[in-house]
C-alpha positions, -999 to +999 in steps of 0.1 A: -167+099+930-187+078+907-215+075+934-217+113+938-220+117+900-249+090+899-266+107+930-264+141+911-279+127+880-306+109+899-314+140+920-316+161+888-339+137+871-362+136+901-363+174+900-370+175+864-399+149+865-415+162+897-433+190+880-445+168+852-461+143+876-484+169+889-495+178+854-500+143+845-521+136+876-540+167+868-548+158+832-558+123+844-583+138+869-598+161+843-602+130+819-619+110+846-644+140+854-652+144+818-660+107+814-682+108+846-703+136+834-740+130+834-757+140+802-789+148+822-771+172+844-755+189+815-789+193+799-804+208+831-774+233+833-780+244+797-817+248+803-812+268+834-785+290+817-809+296+788-838+305+813-814+330+831-805+346+797-840+348+786-849+364+820-820+388+817-831+397+782-866+404+794-854+426+822-832+444+797-862+452+774-883+463+803-854+486+816-848+501+782-885+507+777-884+526+811-853+545+800-870+556+768-900+567+787-880+587+813-858+603+785-890+615+768-904+629+801-870+645+807-871+661+773-907+674+778-896+689+812-866+706+798-885+719+768-911+734+790-886+751+813-867+782+807-830+793+812-839+808+845-857+778+861-843+744+868-869+720+882-861+694+909-882+670+889-857+674+859-828+666+883-847+636+898-855+622+863-818+626+853-806+608+883-832+580+878-821+577+841-784+575+852-792+548+878-813+527+854-787+531+826-759+517+850-782+488+858-788+481+821-750+481+815-744+458+844-769+433+832-753+435+797-718+428+811-731+399+833-711+369+834-726+340+814-746+363+792-743+355+754-729+321+763-724+296+736-755+276+742-766+256+711-803+262+704 
């Protein structure tokens, strides 16, 4: 009876500690990876990320300038038309504006944009 009780206790302890060993090993691996990081590689990553963000910002400025220009053209076209005439040019401009606006929104939501890179 005593051996059965000891076996149950040992088995319970093994079950309780088995999950912790995985976490301990994972934490140890992460600590080892952090210690082995190369500062030059980190600096390169930060430079590359900064360049990507600058390029994305440049593209956003160009696209928003284009959006503004198309919106002005659309307004002129609508102002020059009357209630009986709907120009295909107006529809085309509206579709182009919609497409460009979606592109701008996607670029603004892009992963990594506005990352916390110290300057």
